[in-house]
C-alpha positions in Angstrom: -23.8 56.7 -17.0 -22.8 53.0 -17.1 -23.6 52.7 -13.5 -27.1 54.0 -14.0 -27.7 51.7 -16.9 -26.4 48.7 -15.0 -28.6 49.6 -12.0 -31.7 49.9 -14.3 -31.0 46.5 -15.8 -30.6 44.8 -12.4 -33.8 46.4 -11.2 -35.6 45.1 -14.3 -34.2 41.6 -13.7 -35.3 41.7 -10.0 -38.8 42.9 -11.1 -39.1 39.9 -13.4 -37.8 37.6 -10.6 -40.4 38.9 -8.1 -43.3 39.2 -10.6 -43.8 35.3 -10.8 -43.1 34.4 -7.2 -44.4 30.8 -7.4 -42.6 30.0 -10.7 -39.5 31.6 -9.4 -39.6 29.5 -6.2 -40.0 26.3 -8.2 -37.1 27.2 -10.5 -35.0 28.1 -7.6 -35.9 24.9 -5.8 -34.7 22.7 -8.7 -31.4 24.6 -8.8 -31.0 24.0 -5.1 -31.3 20.2 -5.6 -28.5 20.5 -8.3 -26.3 22.5 -6.1 -26.9 20.2 -3.1 -26.0 17.2 -5.1 -22.9 19.1 -6.4 -21.9 19.8 -2.7 -22.6 16.2 -1.9 -20.1 15.2 -4.6 -17.5 17.4 -3.0 -18.2 15.6 0.3 -17.8 12.2 -1.5 -14.5 13.3 -2.9 -13.3 14.3 0.6 -14.4 11.0 2.1 -12.8 8.9 -0.7 -9.5 10.9 -0.4 -9.5 10.4 3.3 -10.2 6.7 3.1 -7.6 6.0 0.4 -5.0 8.2 2.2 -5.7 6.4 5.5 -5.2 3.0 3.9 -2.1 4.0 2.0 -0.7 5.3 5.3 -1.3 2.0 6.9 -0.2 -0.1 4.0 3.4 -1.4 4.0 5.3 -4.4 2.6 5.8 -7.2 5.1 8.6 -9.6 4.0 8.3 -13.0 5.7 11.5 -15.0 5.9 11.9 -18.8 6.2 12.8 -20.1 9.6 16.3 -21.1 8.4 17.2 -17.6 7.5 19.9 -16.2 9.7 19.7 -12.8 11.4 22.9 -11.8 9.6 21.2 -12.5 6.2 18.1 -10.7 7.0 20.1 -7.6 8.2 21.9 -7.6 4.8 18.5 -7.4 3.0 17.3 -4.7 5.4 20.6 -2.7 4.6 19.9 -3.1 0.8 16.3 -1.9 1.2 17.4 1.1 3.3 19.7 2.1 0.5 16.7 2.6 -1.9 15.9 6.3 -2.1 12.1 5.9 -2.0 12.2 3.7 1.1 11.5 5.8 4.3 11.5 3.0 7.0 12.5 -0.6 7.3 11.6 -2.3 10.6 13.0 -5.7 11.7 11.0 -8.0 13.8 12.8 -11.0 14.9 11.2 -14.5 15.5 11.5 -13.9 19.3 10.0 -10.5 19.1 7.2 -11.7 16.9 6.4 -14.5 19.4 6.5 -12.1 22.3 4.1 -9.7 20.5 1.7 -12.6 19.6 1.6 -13.7 23.3 0.9 -10.2 24.4 -1.9 -9.7 21.9 -3.6 -13.0 23.2 -2.7 -12.6 26.8 -6.3 -13.3 27.8 -6.7 -16.5 25.7 -5.8 -19.4 27.9 -6.1 -21.9 25.0 -3.6 -20.1 22.8 -1.1 -19.6 25.7 -1.3 -23.3 26.6 -0.8 -24.3 23.0 2.3 -22.1 22.7 3.7 -23.5 25.9 3.5 -27.0 24.4 5.5 -26.1 21.3 9.1 -27.2 21.1 10.1 -24.4 18.7 9.0 -20.9 17.8 6.7 -21.3 14.8 6.7 -17.6 13.9 8.8 -16.0 11.1 11.1 -13.0 11.1 9.8 -10.2 9.1 10.8 -6.9 7.6 8.2 -4.2 7.4 9.0 -1.8 4.6 7.4 1.7 4.3 7.7 3.7 1.0 7.2 7.4 0.4 4.2 6.7 -2.0 2.1 3.5 -2.5 2.9 3.6 -6.2 6.5 2.8 -5.4 5.8 -0.6 -3.6 5.7 -2.5 -6.9 9.4 -1.5 -7.6 10.4 -2.5 -4.1 8.8 -5.9 -4.6 10.7 -6.3 -7.9 13.9 -5.4 -6.0 13.2 -8.0 -3.4 12.4 -10.7 -5.9 15.7 -10.0 -7.7 17.7 -10.0 -4.4 20.4 -12.6 -3.9 18.7 -13.7 -0.7 15.3 -14.2 -2.5 15.4 -18.0 -1.7 15.2 -17.1 2.0 12.0 -15.1 1.6 8.8 -17.1 2.2 6.2 -14.6 1.4 5.7 -10.9 0.5 2.2 -9.6 1.4 2.2 -6.6 -0.8 -0.3 -8.0 -3.4 -3.0 -8.4 -0.9 -2.7 -4.8 0.3 -2.6 -3.6 -3.3 -5.9 -5.3 -4.1 -7.6 -3.6 -1.1 -6.5 -0.1 -2.2 -7.6 -0.7 -5.8 -11.0 -2.1 -4.7 -11.4 1.1 -2.6 -10.4 3.3 -5.4 -12.7 1.4 -7.8 -15.7 1.9 -5.6 -14.9 5.5 -5.2 -14.5 6.1 -8.9 -17.8 4.4 -9.5 -19.6 6.5 -6.9 -18.1 9.7 -8.5 -19.1 8.6 -11.9 -22.8 7.9 -10.9 -22.8 11.1 -8.7 -21.6 13.1 -11.8 -24.2 11.6 -14.0 -27.0 12.3 -11.4 -25.8 15.9 -11.1 -25.7 16.2 -14.9 -29.3 14.9 -15.2 -30.5 17.4 -12.5 -28.5 20.3 -14.1 -30.3 19.5 -17.4 -33.7 19.6 -15.7 -32.7 22.9 -14.0 -31.8 24.3 -17.4 -35.1 23.2 -18.9 -37.1 24.7 -16.0 -35.3 27.9 -16.0 -35.5 28.0 -19.9 -39.3 27.6 -19.6 -39.6 30.2 -16.9 -37.7 32.8 -18.9 -39.8 31.9 -21.9 -43.0 32.6 -20.0 -41.6 35.9 -18.8 -40.8 36.9 -22.4 -44.2 35.9 -23.6 -45.9 37.9 -20.8 -43.8 41.0 -21.6 -44.3 41.0 -25.4 -46.0 44.5 -25.3 -43.3 46.0 -23.1 -40.6 44.6 -25.4 -42.4 46.1 -28.4 -42.5 49.5 -26.6 -38.8 49.3 -25.8 -38.1 48.5 -29.5 -40.2 51.5 -30.6 -38.4 54.0 -28.4 -35.0 52.8 -29.6 -34.0 50.5 -26.8 -30.8 48.6 -27.6 -30.5 44.9 -27.7 -28.5 44.9 -24.5 -31.2 46.7 -22.6 -33.9 44.4 -23.8 -32.0 41.1 -23.2 -29.9 42.0 -20.1 -32.8 41.9 -17.6 -33.6 38.2 -18.5 -29.9 37.3 -18.0 -30.0 39.0 -14.6 -33.2 37.1 -13.8 -31.5 33.8 -14.6 -28.5 34.7 -12.5 -30.8 35.6 -9.6 -32.3 32.1 -9.8 -28.7 30.7 -9.3 -27.8 33.2 -6.7 -30.7 32.5 -4.4 -30.4 28.7 -5.1 -26.7 28.9 -3.9 -27.7 30.8 -0.7 -30.4 28.2 0.1 -28.2 25.2 -0.8 -25.4 26.5 1.5 -27.8 27.3 4.3 -29.0 23.7 4.1 -25.5 22.0 3.5 -23.4 23.6 6.3 -25.9 22.8 9.2 -26.4 19.3 7.9 -22.7 18.9 7.7 -22.3 20.1 11.2 -24.8 17.7 12.6 -23.5 14.5 10.7 -19.9 15.3 11.2 -19.7 13.6 14.7 -21.5 10.5 13.3 -19.1 10.4 10.4 -16.2 10.7 12.8 -17.3 7.5 14.6 -16.9 5.5 11.4 -13.9 7.5 10.1 -12.0 9.1 12.9 -9.7 10.9 10.4 -12.5 12.5 8.5 -13.5 15.9 9.9 -16.3 16.9 7.5 -17.3 20.2 8.9 -13.7 21.1 9.6 -12.8 20.5 6.0 -15.7 22.6 4.6 -15.1 25.3 7.2 -11.5 25.6 6.4 -12.3 25.7 2.6 -15.5 27.9 3.0 -14.4 30.5 0.5 -13.7 28.0 -2.3 -16.9 26.2 -1.5 -19.0 29.4 -1.5 -17.4 30.6 -4.8 -18.0 27.2 -6.4 -21.6 27.1 -5.3 -22.5 30.7 -6.3 -20.5 30.4 -9.6 -22.2 27.1 -10.5 -25.6 28.4 -9.7 -25.2 31.7 -11.6 -23.7 30.1 -14.6 -26.4 27.6 -14.7 -29.1 30.3 -14.6 -27.4 32.6 -17.1 -26.9 29.7 -19.6 -30.5 28.8 -19.3 -31.5 32.4 -19.8 -29.3 32.8 -22.9 -30.8 29.8 -24.5 -34.3 31.1 -24.0 -33.4 34.6 -25.2 -31.8 33.2 -28.3 -34.8 31.0 -29.0 -37.7 33.3 -28.2 -36.5 36.9 -28.1 -35.9 38.2 -31.6 -34.3 41.7 -31.3 
């Protein structure tokens, strides 16, 4: 019995959807734009997390020691750092190793090589490169170093420069997310208004049918449900179209994105999370349509 009633309601909603083909296409098109922007925000979130994660992976603390610091003193500082539970790695680069690496990096520059040959002493400093489990732990490591008994031997700690880069990237990302969310909200509001007006037109055009259903004892559910189904169908078809556009576009731009961000596999990310993306797209589209229909029914359908 319930199955028959449900089937009848769905058929009525489908009839409403088909009856005004041009209006339905326009309403669906607006919802497609909303969902594409929503999927674009998911892409932006993926990019930002990839960039920040990549930066955090590369960031460490470089502790530069004064030239008068002995290797034994630097080794003691290294041992103290390795004893910290949130420190994963401490790499010691001696002055000689730093000079050798510098020469190798500029092996093709005759001017630099000649300048180094004329020096009486090694001008480079010994360093400790410290890697933490999480970027949020670097501040405590810096505090530890500044309180260390060998602090007077430390010339510079480069953590603050790296921290500013990460914060700047996170700030830009948060700004883009905020503006993207506002743009999605504006389009979603427009989609609600368009769907609202579409359902209103449908209700006005079916006034006579609604009166007949009332006279024959049709329940409020049987009168209202087809319009909810109609609104859901707008969201359903919008999700199908949006996904049909989004995945091919992601496939074609993914290699170009990889040239700029080698660690960002856009299509791989959305392919591996296809179930969640599909559920989000269909859920967002249908909820948007049903909410719009509910507002129109409450406003214009008095049963």
